[in-house]
C-alpha positions in Angstrom: 3.1 -30.0 -36.2 1.1 -30.1 -32.7 -2.1 -32.3 -32.4 -4.6 -32.2 -30.1 -7.3 -35.0 -29.2 -10.4 -34.6 -27.2 -12.2 -37.0 -25.0 -14.8 -37.3 -22.5 -17.7 -35.7 -24.1 -21.2 -37.3 -23.9 -24.8 -36.7 -22.5 -25.4 -35.6 -19.1 -28.6 -34.6 -17.1 -28.5 -31.0 -15.7 -26.7 -30.9 -12.3 -24.3 -33.4 -13.3 -20.8 -33.7 -14.1 -18.4 -34.5 -16.7 -14.4 -34.2 -17.2 -13.1 -33.4 -20.5 -9.4 -34.3 -21.5 -7.2 -33.2 -24.1 -3.8 -34.8 -25.1 -1.3 -32.7 -26.6 1.0 -34.5 -29.0 4.1 -32.1 -30.0 7.1 -30.5 -28.4 7.6 -28.0 -25.8 4.0 -28.5 -24.0 5.4 -26.1 -21.6 5.3 -23.0 -23.9 1.7 -23.2 -24.5 -1.2 -21.9 -23.0 -3.9 -24.2 -22.9 -7.7 -23.6 -23.3 -11.0 -24.9 -23.7 -13.4 -23.2 -26.0 -16.9 -24.3 -27.1 -19.4 -23.8 -29.8 -23.2 -24.1 -29.9 -25.0 -24.3 -33.1 -25.4 -21.0 -34.9 -23.1 -19.4 -32.2 -19.3 -18.1 -32.3 -16.7 -20.4 -30.4 -15.9 -18.7 -27.1 -13.5 -19.3 -24.1 -14.4 -21.3 -21.4 -11.1 -21.6 -19.7 -7.5 -21.7 -20.0 -4.7 -22.5 -18.1 -0.7 -21.2 -18.3 2.2 -23.8 -17.8 2.7 -22.1 -14.3 -1.0 -22.8 -13.2 -2.5 -19.5 -13.8 -6.2 -19.8 -14.8 -8.9 -17.8 -16.6 -12.5 -18.5 -16.6 -15.6 -17.3 -18.6 -18.0 -15.7 -16.1 -20.7 -18.1 -17.5 -18.5 -21.1 -16.0 -16.9 -19.8 -12.9 -17.1 -21.5 -9.9 -18.6 -24.7 -11.8 -15.9 -25.7 -14.1 -12.0 -26.4 -13.2 -9.3 -26.5 -16.0 -5.9 -28.3 -14.6 -3.0 -29.4 -16.6 -0.2 -31.8 -16.3 3.0 -30.7 -17.5 4.5 -34.4 -17.3 1.9 -36.1 -19.2 1.1 -33.2 -21.6 -2.6 -33.3 -20.9 -5.3 -30.6 -19.5 -8.5 -31.6 -18.2 -11.5 -29.4 -17.9 -13.7 -30.7 -14.9 -17.6 -29.6 -15.3 -20.0 -29.8 -12.4 -23.5 -28.6 -12.0 -24.0 -28.5 -15.8 -26.7 -26.5 -17.4 -28.5 -27.3 -20.7 -26.9 -23.9 -21.8 -23.5 -25.6 -21.7 -24.5 -27.9 -24.8 -21.9 -27.3 -27.2 -19.0 -28.9 -29.0 -15.9 -28.2 -26.6 -12.4 -27.8 -28.4 -9.0 -28.1 -26.9 -6.8 -25.2 -28.0 -2.9 -24.8 -27.7 -1.2 -21.2 -28.0 2.2 -20.2 -27.7 3.6 -16.6 -28.2 7.2 -18.0 -28.9 8.0 -17.2 -32.7 5.1 -15.3 -33.4 1.4 -16.4 -32.2 0.4 -20.1 -33.2 -3.0 -21.7 -32.5 -3.6 -25.5 -32.6 -7.1 -26.9 -32.0 -8.6 -30.2 -31.5 -11.2 -31.9 -33.4 -13.7 -31.2 -30.6 -16.0 -33.2 -28.6 -19.8 -33.0 -28.1 -21.4 -32.1 -24.4 -24.9 -32.1 -24.4 -26.7 -31.6 -21.2 -30.7 -32.4 -21.0 -33.2 -30.6 -18.7 
C-alpha cells in the first residue's frame, strides 16, 4: 500500500513563503498523478495543485502565480512552493496520489497545518 508523509507546514506571516514536501512510499511512483489539497475548518477539501509524471501541472485559480508544484520521480517526492501567502491560505494541506491504472485509486497523507497570520 502507498503511504504519503507531508512535512514543512508551520506558521508564517502574510506575504511570506513556505515549502511543503511529500514523501511517497510504495511502488510505481511514476503512474500516479500527485496533488496537494487543502481543507480549512468547516470547509471542503479542495485541490490546490496537481502534477503528472510528465510534469503537466494544474492549479486552483486562488493560488495561480503564487504556488508552484514540482516532483522528483527519482526521489519519489512532490513539493509545493508557496509564495506571497495570504491568511486565506490557512488550512491543513494534504498530499494526494491518484492512479488510473486498474481502476481509480487514491491515497492521502496525514496532512500538515499551514497558518498564515496577518
